[in-house]
C-alpha positions in Angstrom: 0.0 0.0 0.0 1.9 3.1 -1.1 0.9 6.0 1.1 3.2 8.8 0.1 4.7 10.1 -3.1 8.0 12.0 -2.7 10.4 13.3 -5.3 13.8 14.8 -4.4 13.8 18.6 -4.6 16.4 18.5 -7.3 13.9 16.7 -9.5 10.7 18.6 -8.6 8.7 20.1 -11.5 9.8 17.4 -14.0 6.5 15.5 -13.9 8.0 12.5 -12.0 5.4 12.4 -9.3 2.7 12.5 -11.9 4.2 9.7 -13.9 4.6 7.6 -10.7 1.0 8.2 -9.7 -0.3 7.5 -13.2 1.6 4.2 -13.2 0.4 3.3 -9.7 -3.2 3.6 -11.0 -2.4 1.7 -14.2 -0.8 -1.2 -12.2 -3.8 -1.2 -9.8 -6.2 -1.3 -12.7 -4.4 -4.2 -14.4 -4.3 -6.1 -11.2 -7.9 -5.3 -10.3 -6.9 -3.5 -7.1 -8.3 -0.3 -5.7 -6.1 2.7 -4.7 -6.9 4.5 -1.4 -5.1 7.8 -2.0 -3.7 9.3 1.2 -0.9 11.3 -0.2 -2.1 14.9 -0.8 -0.4 14.9 -4.2 -2.1 11.7 -5.3 -5.4 13.0 -4.0 -5.1 16.1 -6.1 -3.9 14.1 -9.1 -6.8 11.7 -8.9 -9.2 14.6 -8.8 -7.7 16.0 -12.0 -7.7 12.6 -13.7 -10.9 10.8 -12.7 -10.9 8.7 -15.9 -7.6 7.2 -14.8 -8.2 7.2 -11.0 -11.4 5.5 -9.9 -12.6 6.8 -6.6 -11.9 4.6 -3.6 -14.9 3.3 -1.6 -15.6 4.9 1.8 -14.8 1.5 3.4 -11.4 1.3 1.7 -10.5 4.8 2.7 -11.6 4.2 6.3 -9.5 1.0 6.4 -6.4 2.8 4.9 -6.7 5.7 7.4 -7.1 3.2 10.3 -4.0 1.4 9.1 -1.8 4.5 9.2 -3.3 5.6 12.5 -2.6 2.2 14.2 0.7 1.6 12.5 2.5 4.9 12.0 5.4 3.1 10.3 3.1 2.4 7.4 3.3 6.1 6.6 
């Protein structure tokens, strides 16, 4: 469960985070898995690309948030 997208400051603004996020959703789609976006970048990207980023169910989002609350090392 990837929960955070981070790009070194030297590489910011080059579209790397967007490509990582796009590939995350593509892999999830191929594998029939849902993505629960917790990273603020991924949340914003998903809002801008709803055709590539299906919305996560409320149950999945609750489970993901519970996971990072109970296991901070997951973040």
